[in-house]
Every structure is written in C-alpha cells, then in structure tokens.
FIRO-544996 format. One record per residue (C-alpha): x, y, z. Coordinates in steps of 0.5 Angstrom, whole numbers, padded with zeros to 4 digits, always signed. Layout:
! FIRO-544996
XYZ ...
This chain:
! FIRO-544996
-0058+0100+0083 -0062+0095+0086 -0060+0090+0092 -0064+0084+0095 -0063+0082+0102 -0059+0076+0104 -0065+0072+0106 -0068+0074+0099 -0075+0077+0102 -0073+0084+0101 -0072+0088+0095 -0069+0095+0095 -0067+0100+0089 -0068+0106+0085 -0070+0107+0078 -0072+0113+0074 -0080+0114+0072 -0083+0115+0066 -0083+0123+0068 -0076+0123+0069 -0076+0123+0077 -0072+0118+0081 -0076+0113+0085 -0074+0109+0091 -0077+0102+0091 -0078+0097+0097 -0081+0091+0096 -0082+0085+0101 -0084+0078+0098 -0086+0081+0092 -0093+0083+0096 -0092+0089+0099 -0089+0095+0094 -0088+0102+0097 -0085+0107+0091 -0082+0114+0093 -0081+0120+0089 -0074+0124+0091 -0077+0131+0091 -0069+0133+0092 -0066+0134+0086 -0059+0132+0084 -0058+0127+0089 -0051+0124+0088 -0052+0116+0086 -0046+0115+0091 -0051+0117+0097 -0056+0113+0094 -0052+0107+0093 -0049+0108+0100 -0056+0109+0104 -0059+0103+0100 -0053+0098+0102 -0054+0101+0110 -0061+0100+0109 -0061+0093+0106 -0057+0090+0112 -0061+0093+0117 -0067+0089+0121 -0072+0095+0119 -0070+0096+0112 -0075+0101+0110 -0075+0106+0117 -0067+0106+0116 -0067+0108+0109 -0072+0113+0110 -0068+0116+0116 -0062+0115+0113 -0064+0119+0107 -0068+0124+0111 -0061+0125+0115 -0058+0128+0108 -0064+0133+0107 -0067+0128+0102 -0074+0129+0101 -0079+0123+0099 -0086+0122+0098 -0090+0116+0097 -0093+0115+0091 -0096+0107+0091 
C-alpha cells in the first residue's frame, strides 16, 4: 500500500525488498527518501495500513509513523 499527502509533497508506503523484508518508504518531494526495514516479523497488513493513513494525515508525517509503529512494538531500522 502507498499513499500521497493531499498536497502531493509526501509519499508513504511499504514494499517487500528483494531479500523478502518488508520496508517502509517515506519520500518528500522526490528529493528526501528514507527507507526502513521492519525488524518485527509477521506484522499484520491492516496495522501497517492504519499507521500509514494516520501518519499521512498528520502534520509531522515521519515522526507520527515511527511513534505509531513503536507504540505497537514494531521495530524499524533505517536502511537508506
């Protein structure tokens, strides 16, 4: 799943890497990209979708995403 902010400046989504890891991807205006590997195994898709929707609607998208996932005991490691 992926989503753009209403103003079109922010992109947030998740994907599977070539190594089979789930990754969260955040991009601001195509210039500032952050990629995080989910270290927690078997995270329900519904939980990821909910976190993305909550974050993209907030003023501080990336901190909201990280805190929402952290509150669910989901660990992330920045890769890029």
